[in-house]
ChimeraX commands (.cxc) that place a marker at each C-alpha (Angstrom):
marker #1 position -57.60,-57.50,227.87 radius 0.5
marker #1 position -58.50,-54.95,225.17 radius 0.5
marker #1 position -55.53,-53.12,223.67 radius 0.5
marker #1 position -55.29,-49.34,224.04 radius 0.5
marker #1 position -55.88,-48.61,220.30 radius 0.5
marker #1 position -58.96,-50.89,220.26 radius 0.5
marker #1 position -60.28,-49.38,223.49 radius 0.5
marker #1 position -59.83,-45.86,222.07 radius 0.5
marker #1 position -61.73,-46.77,218.92 radius 0.5
marker #1 position -64.58,-48.13,221.04 radius 0.5
marker #1 position -64.71,-44.94,223.14 radius 0.5
marker #1 position -64.52,-42.60,220.12 radius 0.5
marker #1 position -67.84,-42.45,218.39 radius 0.5
marker #1 position -69.09,-39.57,216.21 radius 0.5
marker #1 position -71.10,-37.06,218.19 radius 0.5
marker #1 position -71.18,-33.39,219.03 radius 0.5
marker #1 position -70.78,-31.33,222.19 radius 0.5
marker #1 position -74.06,-31.67,224.03 radius 0.5
marker #1 position -75.04,-29.61,227.04 radius 0.5
marker #1 position -71.65,-29.49,228.73 radius 0.5
marker #1 position -72.08,-27.24,231.74 radius 0.5
marker #1 position -69.40,-24.83,232.86 radius 0.5
marker #1 position -69.24,-26.61,236.22 radius 0.5
marker #1 position -68.35,-29.87,234.48 radius 0.5
marker #1 position -65.53,-28.41,232.43 radius 0.5
marker #1 position -64.43,-25.76,234.93 radius 0.5
marker #1 position -64.46,-22.90,232.43 radius 0.5
marker #1 position -66.74,-19.94,233.12 radius 0.5
marker #1 position -69.25,-19.59,230.29 radius 0.5
marker #1 position -72.41,-17.67,229.59 radius 0.5
marker #1 position -75.00,-17.61,226.85 radius 0.5
marker #1 position -75.80,-14.54,224.77 radius 0.5
marker #1 position -78.48,-13.83,222.20 radius 0.5
marker #1 position -76.55,-10.83,220.84 radius 0.5
marker #1 position -75.54,-10.94,217.19 radius 0.5
marker #1 position -71.93,-11.90,216.53 radius 0.5
marker #1 position -69.54,-9.00,216.11 radius 0.5
marker #1 position -67.97,-8.31,212.73 radius 0.5
marker #1 position -64.37,-9.50,212.85 radius 0.5
marker #1 position -61.68,-6.88,212.42 radius 0.5
marker #1 position -59.40,-7.20,209.41 radius 0.5
marker #1 position -55.68,-7.64,210.08 radius 0.5
marker #1 position -52.80,-7.52,207.58 radius 0.5
marker #1 position -51.91,-11.13,208.47 radius 0.5
marker #1 position -55.20,-12.21,206.87 radius 0.5
marker #1 position -56.41,-14.44,209.72 radius 0.5
marker #1 position -60.17,-14.98,209.63 radius 0.5
marker #1 position -60.65,-17.82,212.13 radius 0.5
marker #1 position -59.09,-20.78,213.91 radius 0.5
marker #1 position -58.94,-23.98,211.87 radius 0.5
marker #1 position -57.59,-26.39,214.46 radius 0.5
marker #1 position -55.78,-26.71,217.76 radius 0.5
marker #1 position -53.32,-29.53,218.49 radius 0.5
marker #1 position -52.88,-30.99,221.98 radius 0.5
marker #1 position -50.18,-33.52,222.83 radius 0.5
marker #1 position -51.35,-36.10,225.35 radius 0.5
marker #1 position -49.09,-38.36,227.41 radius 0.5
marker #1 position -52.12,-40.64,227.93 radius 0.5
marker #1 position -54.58,-40.83,225.02 radius 0.5
marker #1 position -57.12,-43.01,226.85 radius 0.5
marker #1 position -57.29,-40.58,229.76 radius 0.5
marker #1 position -57.61,-37.54,227.47 radius 0.5
marker #1 position -60.32,-39.13,225.30 radius 0.5
marker #1 position -62.19,-40.15,228.46 radius 0.5
marker #1 position -61.98,-36.59,229.86 radius 0.5
marker #1 position -63.26,-35.12,226.58 radius 0.5
marker #1 position -66.05,-37.70,226.52 radius 0.5
marker #1 position -67.05,-36.67,230.06 radius 0.5
marker #1 position -67.94,-33.21,228.70 radius 0.5
marker #1 position -69.87,-34.61,225.75 radius 0.5
marker #1 position -67.22,-34.74,223.03 radius 0.5
marker #1 position -66.85,-37.76,220.76 radius 0.5
marker #1 position -64.14,-38.21,218.19 radius 0.5
marker #1 position -64.88,-37.81,214.52 radius 0.5
marker #1 position -61.85,-39.69,213.24 radius 0.5
marker #1 position -58.72,-41.53,214.36 radius 0.5
marker #1 position -55.63,-41.51,212.19 radius 0.5
marker #1 position -52.72,-43.86,212.79 radius 0.5
marker #1 position -49.37,-42.28,211.97 radius 0.5
marker #1 position -45.69,-42.35,212.87 radius 0.5
marker #1 position -43.43,-39.75,214.41 radius 0.5
marker #1 position -39.69,-40.37,214.57 radius 0.5
marker #1 position -40.24,-44.06,213.86 radius 0.5
marker #1 position -42.71,-44.43,216.73 radius 0.5
marker #1 position -46.42,-45.16,216.29 radius 0.5
marker #1 position -48.78,-42.34,217.20 radius 0.5
marker #1 position -52.43,-41.54,216.81 radius 0.5
marker #1 position -54.21,-38.37,215.90 radius 0.5
marker #1 position -57.74,-38.21,217.30 radius 0.5
marker #1 position -60.00,-35.48,215.91 radius 0.5
marker #1 position -62.90,-33.77,217.68 radius 0.5
marker #1 position -65.22,-31.12,216.22 radius 0.5
marker #1 position -65.89,-28.06,218.40 radius 0.5
marker #1 position -68.25,-26.12,216.15 radius 0.5
marker #1 position -66.10,-24.73,213.34 radius 0.5
marker #1 position -62.84,-25.58,215.14 radius 0.5
marker #1 position -61.16,-28.99,215.14 radius 0.5
marker #1 position -59.37,-30.26,218.24 radius 0.5
marker #1 position -56.60,-32.70,217.30 radius 0.5
marker #1 position -55.25,-34.81,220.17 radius 0.5
marker #1 position -51.94,-36.52,219.42 radius 0.5
marker #1 position -50.08,-39.16,221.38 radius 0.5
marker #1 position -48.74,-42.68,221.56 radius 0.5
marker #1 position -51.35,-45.44,221.29 radius 0.5
marker #1 position -48.97,-47.83,223.08 radius 0.5
marker #1 position -47.69,-45.96,226.12 radius 0.5
marker #1 position -49.31,-43.85,228.78 radius 0.5
marker #1 position -47.53,-41.65,231.29 radius 0.5
marker #1 position -48.56,-39.16,233.96 radius 0.5
marker #1 position -48.75,-35.47,233.36 radius 0.5
marker #1 position -51.14,-33.12,231.64 radius 0.5
marker #1 position -51.87,-32.74,227.97 radius 0.5
marker #1 position -50.29,-29.62,226.53 radius 0.5
marker #1 position -50.92,-27.19,223.73 radius 0.5
marker #1 position -48.64,-28.10,220.84 radius 0.5
marker #1 position -49.91,-25.87,218.05 radius 0.5
marker #1 position -52.63,-23.78,216.48 radius 0.5
marker #1 position -53.55,-23.33,212.83 radius 0.5
marker #1 position -55.39,-20.24,211.63 radius 0.5
marker #1 position -57.50,-19.89,208.48 radius 0.5
marker #1 position -56.38,-16.98,206.31 radius 0.5
marker #1 position -58.27,-15.31,203.47 radius 0.5
marker #1 position -55.32,-15.45,201.05 radius 0.5
marker #1 position -52.39,-17.73,201.92 radius 0.5
marker #1 position -50.06,-16.07,199.41 radius 0.5
marker #1 position -50.81,-12.59,200.82 radius 0.5
marker #1 position -50.19,-13.92,204.33 radius 0.5
marker #1 position -46.87,-15.44,203.23 radius 0.5
marker #1 position -45.91,-12.08,201.75 radius 0.5
marker #1 position -46.89,-10.30,204.99 radius 0.5
marker #1 position -44.69,-12.59,207.14 radius 0.5
marker #1 position -41.87,-12.88,204.60 radius 0.5
marker #1 position -38.91,-14.92,205.85 radius 0.5
marker #1 position -40.61,-15.48,209.19 radius 0.5
marker #1 position -42.80,-18.05,207.42 radius 0.5
marker #1 position -41.76,-21.30,205.73 radius 0.5
marker #1 position -42.81,-21.75,202.07 radius 0.5
marker #1 position -46.47,-22.41,201.31 radius 0.5
marker #1 position -47.17,-26.06,200.42 radius 0.5
marker #1 position -50.13,-28.33,199.78 radius 0.5
marker #1 position -51.98,-29.24,202.98 radius 0.5
marker #1 position -53.16,-32.73,203.94 radius 0.5
marker #1 position -56.72,-31.57,203.21 radius 0.5
marker #1 position -57.36,-31.66,199.43 radius 0.5
marker #1 position -57.43,-28.24,197.78 radius 0.5
marker #1 position -55.93,-26.41,200.75 radius 0.5
marker #1 position -52.50,-24.82,201.19 radius 0.5
marker #1 position -50.58,-24.37,204.44 radius 0.5
marker #1 position -47.47,-22.61,205.74 radius 0.5
marker #1 position -45.76,-22.71,209.13 radius 0.5
marker #1 position -44.61,-19.60,210.95 radius 0.5
marker #1 position -41.14,-19.46,212.44 radius 0.5
marker #1 position -42.92,-18.90,215.73 radius 0.5
marker #1 position -39.80,-18.45,217.84 radius 0.5
marker #1 position -38.59,-15.68,215.51 radius 0.5
marker #1 position -41.82,-13.88,216.37 radius 0.5
marker #1 position -41.46,-14.41,220.14 radius 0.5
marker #1 position -44.22,-17.04,220.20 radius 0.5
marker #1 position -44.07,-20.20,222.31 radius 0.5
marker #1 position -46.75,-22.14,220.41 radius 0.5
marker #1 position -46.17,-23.67,216.98 radius 0.5
marker #1 position -48.34,-21.74,214.53 radius 0.5
marker #1 position -49.46,-22.38,210.98 radius 0.5
marker #1 position -51.67,-20.58,208.49 radius 0.5
marker #1 position -53.98,-22.46,206.12 radius 0.5
marker #1 position -56.17,-21.48,203.18 radius 0.5
marker #1 position -59.96,-21.60,203.63 radius 0.5
marker #1 position -61.69,-24.97,203.29 radius 0.5
marker #1 position -63.19,-25.94,199.97 radius 0.5
marker #1 position -66.92,-26.11,200.68 radius 0.5
marker #1 position -68.89,-28.98,199.11 radius 0.5
marker #1 position -71.75,-28.05,196.87 radius 0.5
marker link #1:1,2 radius 0.2
marker link #1:2,3 radius 0.2
marker link #1:3,4 radius 0.2
marker link #1:4,5 radius 0.2
marker link #1:5,6 radius 0.2
marker link #1:6,7 radius 0.2
marker link #1:7,8 radius 0.2
marker link #1:8,9 radius 0.2
marker link #1:9,10 radius 0.2
marker link #1:10,11 radius 0.2
marker link #1:11,12 radius 0.2
marker link #1:12,13 radius 0.2
marker link #1:13,14 radius 0.2
marker link #1:14,15 radius 0.2
marker link #1:15,16 radius 0.2
marker link #1:16,17 radius 0.2
marker link #1:17,18 radius 0.2
marker link #1:18,19 radius 0.2
marker link #1:19,20 radius 0.2
marker link #1:20,21 radius 0.2
marker link #1:21,22 radius 0.2
marker link #1:22,23 radius 0.2
marker link #1:23,24 radius 0.2
marker link #1:24,25 radius 0.2
marker link #1:25,26 radius 0.2
marker link #1:26,27 radius 0.2
marker link #1:27,28 radius 0.2
marker link #1:28,29 radius 0.2
marker link #1:29,30 radius 0.2
marker link #1:30,31 radius 0.2
marker link #1:31,32 radius 0.2
marker link #1:32,33 radius 0.2
marker link #1:33,34 radius 0.2
marker link #1:34,35 radius 0.2
marker link #1:35,36 radius 0.2
marker link #1:36,37 radius 0.2
marker link #1:37,38 radius 0.2
marker link #1:38,39 radius 0.2
marker link #1:39,40 radius 0.2
marker link #1:40,41 radius 0.2
marker link #1:41,42 radius 0.2
marker link #1:42,43 radius 0.2
marker link #1:43,44 radius 0.2
marker link #1:44,45 radius 0.2
marker link #1:45,46 radius 0.2
marker link #1:46,47 radius 0.2
marker link #1:47,48 radius 0.2
marker link #1:48,49 radius 0.2
marker link #1:49,50 radius 0.2
marker link #1:50,51 radius 0.2
marker link #1:51,52 radius 0.2
marker link #1:52,53 radius 0.2
marker link #1:53,54 radius 0.2
marker link #1:54,55 radius 0.2
marker link #1:55,56 radius 0.2
marker link #1:56,57 radius 0.2
marker link #1:57,58 radius 0.2
marker link #1:58,59 radius 0.2
marker link #1:59,60 radius 0.2
marker link #1:60,61 radius 0.2
marker link #1:61,62 radius 0.2
marker link #1:62,63 radius 0.2
marker link #1:63,64 radius 0.2
marker link #1:64,65 radius 0.2
marker link #1:65,66 radius 0.2
marker link #1:66,67 radius 0.2
marker link #1:67,68 radius 0.2
marker link #1:68,69 radius 0.2
marker link #1:69,70 radius 0.2
marker link #1:70,71 radius 0.2
marker link #1:71,72 radius 0.2
marker link #1:72,73 radius 0.2
marker link #1:73,74 radius 0.2
marker link #1:74,75 radius 0.2
marker link #1:75,76 radius 0.2
marker link #1:76,77 radius 0.2
marker link #1:77,78 radius 0.2
marker link #1:78,79 radius 0.2
marker link #1:79,80 radius 0.2
marker link #1:80,81 radius 0.2
marker link #1:81,82 radius 0.2
marker link #1:82,83 radius 0.2
marker link #1:83,84 radius 0.2
marker link #1:84,85 radius 0.2
marker link #1:85,86 radius 0.2
marker link #1:86,87 radius 0.2
marker link #1:87,88 radius 0.2
marker link #1:88,89 radius 0.2
marker link #1:89,90 radius 0.2
marker link #1:90,91 radius 0.2
marker link #1:91,92 radius 0.2
marker link #1:92,93 radius 0.2
marker link #1:93,94 radius 0.2
marker link #1:94,95 radius 0.2
marker link #1:95,96 radius 0.2
marker link #1:96,97 radius 0.2
marker link #1:97,98 radius 0.2
marker link #1:98,99 radius 0.2
marker link #1:99,100 radius 0.2
marker link #1:100,101 radius 0.2
marker link #1:101,102 radius 0.2
marker link #1:102,103 radius 0.2
marker link #1:103,104 radius 0.2
marker link #1:104,105 radius 0.2
marker link #1:105,106 radius 0.2
marker link #1:106,107 radius 0.2
marker link #1:107,108 radius 0.2
marker link #1:108,109 radius 0.2
marker link #1:109,110 radius 0.2
marker link #1:110,111 radius 0.2
marker link #1:111,112 radius 0.2
marker link #1:112,113 radius 0.2
marker link #1:113,114 radius 0.2
marker link #1:114,115 radius 0.2
marker link #1:115,116 radius 0.2
marker link #1:116,117 radius 0.2
marker link #1:117,118 radius 0.2
marker link #1:118,119 radius 0.2
marker link #1:119,120 radius 0.2
marker link #1:120,121 radius 0.2
marker link #1:121,122 radius 0.2
marker link #1:122,123 radius 0.2
marker link #1:123,124 radius 0.2
marker link #1:124,125 radius 0.2
marker link #1:125,126 radius 0.2
marker link #1:126,127 radius 0.2
marker link #1:127,128 radius 0.2
marker link #1:128,129 radius 0.2
marker link #1:129,130 radius 0.2
marker link #1:130,131 radius 0.2
marker link #1:131,132 radius 0.2
marker link #1:132,133 radius 0.2
marker link #1:133,134 radius 0.2
marker link #1:134,135 radius 0.2
marker link #1:135,136 radius 0.2
marker link #1:136,137 radius 0.2
marker link #1:137,138 radius 0.2
marker link #1:138,139 radius 0.2
marker link #1:139,140 radius 0.2
marker link #1:140,141 radius 0.2
marker link #1:141,142 radius 0.2
marker link #1:142,143 radius 0.2
marker link #1:143,144 radius 0.2
marker link #1:144,145 radius 0.2
marker link #1:145,146 radius 0.2
marker link #1:146,147 radius 0.2
marker link #1:147,148 radius 0.2
marker link #1:148,149 radius 0.2
marker link #1:149,150 radius 0.2
marker link #1:150,151 radius 0.2
marker link #1:151,152 radius 0.2
marker link #1:152,153 radius 0.2
marker link #1:153,154 radius 0.2
marker link #1:154,155 radius 0.2
marker link #1:155,156 radius 0.2
marker link #1:156,157 radius 0.2
marker link #1:157,158 radius 0.2
marker link #1:158,159 radius 0.2
marker link #1:159,160 radius 0.2
marker link #1:160,161 radius 0.2
marker link #1:161,162 radius 0.2
marker link #1:162,163 radius 0.2
marker link #1:163,164 radius 0.2
marker link #1:164,165 radius 0.2
marker link #1:165,166 radius 0.2
marker link #1:166,167 radius 0.2
marker link #1:167,168 radius 0.2
marker link #1:168,169 radius 0.2
marker link #1:169,170 radius 0.2
marker link #1:170,171 radius 0.2
marker link #1:171,172 radius 0.2
view
């Protein structure tokens, strides 16, 4: 029998979203040829979404469901949380990254759930100043050259963990 981590690595091959129809993913969608709107500026400095984190009680099931709509993982990272092994599985959705997190060893029933969202901000220091004590100190991010800070989301009446991150360093 193939172990869950090995099976996940076999299922997760680099790819992109290809022709997923709304009926297959049960989200109403439509196509438009209109030019994109200019984003409004906000004092918090948010310019886009960097990544969304889902917690899955069953990584194999979640990866399979994402694969059914044409998504393939770009990377798997083994990690630990509270002394327990976990995996982070990354999918690219255009400019946004979907990070699915869960135990590679156990699977339980229940749905995946939104754990957190990280926004890109134009100037992380200006954003930290805007939020003041409602934001933890800015620190180096996992991604080289980037900085990140976590909001005290509950202090702001938010139910979802939220972070702000500096823009990516683009390769030349």
